[in-house]
C-alpha positions as CSV (number, residue, x, y, z in Angstrom):
1,M,2.0,11.6,-2.2
2,A,2.1,7.9,-3.3
3,A,4.0,7.0,0.0
4,I,1.3,8.8,2.3
5,V,-1.4,6.6,0.2
6,A,0.3,3.4,0.3
7,T,1.5,3.8,4.2
8,L,-2.5,4.6,5.0
9,W,-3.4,1.3,3.4
10,F,-1.2,-0.5,5.8
11,P,-3.8,-0.5,8.8
12,V,-6.5,-1.8,6.1
13,A,-4.5,-4.4,4.7
14,A,-3.5,-5.8,8.0
15,L,-7.2,-5.9,8.9
16,I,-7.7,-8.0,5.4
17,A,-4.6,-10.5,6.2
18,G,-5.4,-11.1,9.7
19,L,-9.2,-11.5,9.2
20,A,-8.3,-13.6,5.9
21,S,-5.6,-15.5,8.5
22,V,-8.4,-16.5,10.9
23,L,-10.9,-17.5,8.5
24,L,-8.6,-19.5,6.0
25,G,-6.6,-20.9,8.9
26,F,-2.9,-20.3,8.2
27,P,-0.4,-18.3,10.2
28,I,0.1,-14.4,9.1
29,R,4.0,-15.4,9.1
30,V,3.4,-16.7,6.0
31,L,1.4,-14.1,4.3
32,V,4.1,-11.6,5.1
33,T,7.1,-13.6,4.4
34,F,5.2,-14.9,1.3
35,G,5.4,-18.5,1.9
36,D,8.8,-18.5,4.1
37,R,10.7,-17.3,0.9
38,I,11.7,-14.2,2.3
39,H,12.5,-12.6,5.8
40,A,9.8,-11.1,7.4
41,A,11.7,-7.2,7.3
42,A,12.0,-7.7,3.7
43,G,8.5,-8.9,3.4
44,L,7.1,-6.2,5.0
45,V,9.0,-3.5,3.1
46,L,7.9,-5.5,0.0
47,C,4.3,-5.3,0.8
48,W,5.0,-1.3,1.1
49,L,6.3,-1.4,-2.6
50,I,3.1,-3.4,-3.8
51,L,0.9,-0.8,-2.4
52,C,2.9,2.1,-3.4
53,L,3.1,1.4,-7.2
54,P,-0.7,1.4,-7.5
55,A,-0.7,4.5,-5.5
56,L,2.4,6.4,-7.2
57,A,0.3,5.7,-10.7
58,Y,-2.7,7.4,-8.7
59,S,-1.0,10.3,-7.7
60,A,0.5,10.9,-11.1
61,V,-2.6,10.6,-12.9
62,F,-5.1,12.3,-10.6
63,M,-2.8,14.7,-8.8
64,P,-2.0,18.6,-10.8
65,S,1.0,19.0,-11.4
66,W,3.2,21.5,-9.2
67,G,2.5,25.3,-10.6
68,K,-0.2,24.3,-12.9
69,T,-3.3,26.3,-12.4
70,T,-6.7,25.0,-12.3
71,T,-10.2,25.9,-12.4
72,A,-10.6,25.3,-8.7
73,T,-7.6,27.8,-7.6
74,G,-9.7,30.7,-8.0
75,P,-8.6,34.1,-9.4
């Protein structure tokens, strides 16, 4: 579940990054590569991991455990 949530945030994050890039006047490559410190592909993976960790915490807290019955499941 965390991987799905993190992947769904990519279009939103891309729009925010693109808008920030245009408004603040810096190339988007600098954002993806963390200031030219790492390769662009590694930067995308790192961005995905940064988004996945909070999504993992969200899934662990708010999603019911497998096999656990809740009141919403009915009789």
